Every structure is written in C-alpha cells, then in structure tokens.
N, C-alpha and C positions, 0 to 999 in steps of 0.2 A: 502494499498499499505508499503512494507516495502522499513527503511529508505536508501533507497542507496546512504549516505554520509555517514554511521559508514563503519568502518575499521569489516573485520570477524574477528572472532577467530576463530581456528580449535579448532575439540576438547579438547589436552593435554594442553590447557590456557582459558588464566581468562582472562578479565580484570579485572584492582585494580587502582584508581584513591595512586597517591603516594609524601608526600609534607615531608621536615623535621621539626616539632615537632615542633618545634623553630618558621617559621615563618610564621603560624599563616593561614596554604593556598594559599600563595605565592607563585609561581613555583610548584607550584603544575605537575603531567603527568602520563596521560594512558598508561597502559601497559601492550601489550597482554605476560604472566607470567606462568608456570605450575604453580607454590604458593606464598602463600604472602613475602614467604620469599626470591626467588628469584626474585616479583617483588622491596621490599628491596635494591640489592645489585646491579638489575638493575640500578634501580633508583641515583642512588650513582655513579655505574660510571661512568657515564657524570655532573656531576653538587660536583662546587672545594664547596674544607673548610678551612680550616683555622685548619692547623692542629694544630696549639703550642694552641686554647685552649684546642682541647679538643684528645683522642685520638677513641672514640667512640660516632655516632649519632642519635638521633635516629630520625626515620620517625614515619607516620601513611601510613597504608594500610591496602586503602577500597574497601575492595571488590563491582566490581558494580553490579550484579547480587543480591545478598544477601543482600547489604546496610553494611554491619559485617565492623568494625573496627577492629583492632590491632599492637601493637605498636611493634616495633621492635629498638633495638640500636645493629648496625653494622658498627662490628672491620673497624677501614678503612685502619690498616696494615696486616689483616691477610683474608678481610672479612667478618670474620662470622660473622653470625645473631643468636641473640638469644632471645625472647622473654622480653620487657622493666617489670623493675623489682626492 
C-alpha cells in the first residue's frame, strides 16, 4: 500500500533535505525543487542568518532518492550558489 502521507512531487522536481552545514542536522527542511542548487537557495529564503558573521552560508543538500549529499555556499546578498570548496 503506498504511503499516502508523503506529498507527491511532479516530474520536474526532486525531494531534497537541506540544512545549514554549521547546524549539524538541526533545522533541516524537506523541499521539492528542480535542482540541488534551487533547494539550497529555497532553504535560505526563510532561514534567518546573522549577516555580520558572513555574507555567505554553506548548506548541505541531500537528494532523498539517491542519498547523495552536496555542499553549496550561497551568497546571501546576490543569491548566487556555488559548490563548497
């Protein structure tokens, strides 16, 4: 029997779990977005940060289908997303 409590995603989106890297799993959110980069940016849209500390935040994005995790740094001023490195 299919799980009827899980929201359905359409063919253009994927399910991701996203958290700020420094929070170690706390405040993770499940998001349906077209790409890991879009999930990283969407996570930060509603997440408050102290801009005095840094102008970019590193987030961990986990693809719920494959289990693959990626780290992205998101510039809080411009919204640009790039791999951590």
